[in-house]
N, C-alpha and C positions, 0 to 999 in steps of 0.2 A: 509886388503886384501879381495877382493870379492870372492864369492864362485865359480863363473864361471872360474876364473883363476886357481883354484885348481883342476878342474875336470880331466884334463889330467893326473895329478899325481895320483888321486884317481882311475882312470881307469887302470893305470899301476899296482897299488897295487892289484886291484881285479883280474886282469889277471895273474900276476906273483906270488903274495904271497898267494892269496886266491884260485888260480887255478880255477876260475869260467869260465863257458862257455861264448863264445862271445855274445850269446843272453842274458844271465843273466847280463853280464857287461853292455851291451847297455841299458837294462831295468833300472838298478840301476842308471846309469849316467843320463838317461833321467828323471827319477823321481826326482833326486836331482836338476837337472837343472831347471825343471819346478817349483819346490818348491822355488828355489832361486829367481825366478822372481816375487814371490808373495810379496806384500807390508809388510806382517807380518814379513818377514825375514830381514827388514832393509837394511842397506848398507854394512854390513860386517859380517864375521863369528863370531865375538865376540859379536854381538848384538842379536843373536838368543837365545831365552829363551824357557823353557818348555811351557810357556803359548803361545808363538808364534807357536810352533809345534802343540799344541792342537787346536789353532785357525785355523791353516791351514787345519788340518785333518777334523775339523767340516765344513770348507768351501768346502771341497771336498766330500760333502754328495752325489754327483752325482755318486761317485764310489761305486762299490760293497764292502762289508766288506772284501772280499778276496783281492781286489785291494788296499784298504786302508791299510791292513796289510802288503802288499808288499811295499807300499810307506814308511810306518813307518820303516820297516826292512831296506830299502835303506838309509833312513835318519840316523837311528841308526848306521849303518855300516859306513856311511860317517863321522859322528861326532866322532865316535870311532877312525877312522883313523886320524882325526885332533888332537885328544888328544894324540895318539901315536906319531905323528909327532911334537908335541909341539906347535901346532897352538892355542890350547885351553886347559884350565885346567879341563874342565868338559864336559860331554856329555848331552846335553839338553833333549835327548830322554830317559835317565834313569828314571825309575819309571813310564813311560807311558805304559799302557797295550795295547796290540794289540786288535782289535775288536774280539769279540767272534764269532768264525766261527762254523756254523753247520757242521755236518758230510757230506763231499762231496762224493756223489755217482755218478760215471761217467756213461755216456750213454754207454750201452752195446748192441751189436747186437746179435741176436739169431744165431745159427748155420745155420738155413735156410736163414736168411738175408745175412749172409756172403757168402753163396753159390750163392745166387741170384746175388749179386754184382760181384762175380767172373765170373759167367756165362754171365753177361751183356757185357763183354768186347769182342770187335770184333777182333778175332784172324786171320782175313784174311789180316791184315795190320801189318807192322813191329812195328808201334807205339802201336798197340793193344797187340802184343806179349810181348813188353816191359812192358806195363802197367799191364798186367796180372802177370808178374813176380814180379813187384813191390808190387802188392797187396798180392801175396802169401808170399812174404818175410815180409811185414808189419804184416800180420796175423800169418803166420806159424812160424815166429821166434820172434814175439813180439817186434820188433825193433822200436825205435823212428824214426820219419821222418828224423831227422838230421843224424842218423846213416845209414839210407838207402841211402840217396843221397851221403853220403861220403864213402859208402862201396867200397872196392877195390877188384879187381879180385884176387889179390894175397892172399887175406884173406878169399876167398871162397873155401872150400874143398868139392866139390860135391861128389867125390867118398867115402869120409869118412862121409859125411852128417853133416857138421857143418860149421859155419862161425866164424871168429874172429872179434870181434866188439870193436871199440874204443868209449867208452861211455863218460858220463859226467866226468869231471876232468881228461880226458885222461886215464881213467882206462880201461884195457882190460878185456874181458871176452869171453869165448867160448860158443856159442849157437848152439844147435842141429837144424838141418833143417829137416822138414817133407818131405815125398816123393813128395807131391804136389809142394812144394817150390823148391825142387831139380830139378824136371822135368821142371817146368816153367823157371827156370834160365838156364837150358841146352838149352831149345828151344830158349831163347832170345840170348844166346851167339852164337848160330848158325847163327843168322841173324844180330848180332850187327855190326854196322859200325866201322870205325876207328876214333879215336879222331883227331881233327884238330890241337890240340896243345899237344905237348909231356907231358905237365903237367896233361893231362886227360887220358893218355894211360891206366893207371891202374884203373881208375874209372869204376865201373861196369855199372851203368845206365847213358846213355848219351842222351842229347836232339837231335833234328834233325840237329843241327848245330855242333854236335860232341863235345859238352862240357858237363860239369856236370849239372845235373838238379838242379833247385832251389826248396826249400821247398814249395814255393807258387805254383809252377807248379804241384807238387804232390797233394797238398791240392785241387787244382781245378779239377784235374783228379778224385780224390776220390768223390768229390761232384757230378761230372758229371755221374760217374758210379752208384752212389746211386740213382740218379734221374732216370736213365735208368732202374734200377732194381726195381723201385717203392718203395724204402725204404724212408719213410718220416721223419725218425728221423734226428735230427741235428747232423751230424757227421763230423769228421775230420780224418786225418791219424792216430791220436793217439787213435781213437775209436777202431781200429783193435787191438792195443796193449792191451787196456782195455778188449776187448772181448776175446782175446786169453787167457789172464791170468785168467779171470773168468771161461772160459770153462775148462781150466786145473784143477782149484780147484774144480769145480763142478764134474769133472771126477775122483777126488780122489787124485790129485797130492799133494805132500807135500809142505806146505807153504814155507819152507826154500829153497827148490829146485826152486820154482817159483821166490823167491826173488833173488837167484843167477843168474837165467836165465835173469831176467829183469834188473839186475844191480842196484837194490835198495840198498842204504846204510843201511836203517833201515827196520826192519820187519814190523814196523807200517805202512809204505807206502804200503807194499804188502797186508796188512790186509784189505785194501779197497775192495779187490776182494773176500772177504768172504761173500758178500751179496748174499747168495744162497737162493733159495726159501725155504719156511718153510718146505715143505714136505721132502726135501732132508736132511736138518740138523736134523729134528725131527726123521727121520728114522735112521740116523746114531747114534744119541744119544740113542735111544731106543735099537738099536742093541748092543751097548756096555755098557748099563746101568747095574750097579752092582746088581740091584734088579729086573732084567727082569724076 
């Protein structure tokens, strides 16, 4: 049996049993499909050996170490599923170590750069009012772009100052909204048009056709506003989430609180944002030092 014929079943397993997001499922399936087309993988699932996996990864030297690690993770998951389903007796990825990754430090905007991007939006147009609200929610609530485009009006509680977010793995969390985000969303709701399809009636942010925005459209908007603001850093919608978390921790917020707000499963993920400047952490340590 060839690998391609098994991908629909593998995709179903990732969605239903592993509860992975649609984007992660698509990435894993794409990685396995691309690997399956490589000559190292032979003609069927039983012919794939650890040497074939290693040869394939070496052949993909064009990928970054992080991407190679993701490919190996996808292949390990796929062959693990094959073992569980009885298609194979072993997982050829067992014993293969992932590439050593350096500590990833995300691009972070300064508070001044965030303000400049916000101020670059033209609020004289309905589209500008919407875009400002999107930026304020991206930054002021630390949401992922997928969470922003899927945000529902019924999950936004402006008078109470929080939103209910459906994050990765369909997990719900409550996120406080800052005053700027609340005000920007109020302004947008005052001019928001009607959805053209009942399926989008409860979606907060609509495009000019009255449908839900795509993640790509938000990405392009962020790039445009950064350019207008004179911000030269390579940024994406996720940069606002990184920046928000970093600014919270620099301001003294508890790491566990930030973890809950961002919806991180592991505190290790949140610890990325502890890359605070030397003077800040040095002063904190000296202030609490037992021998001060």
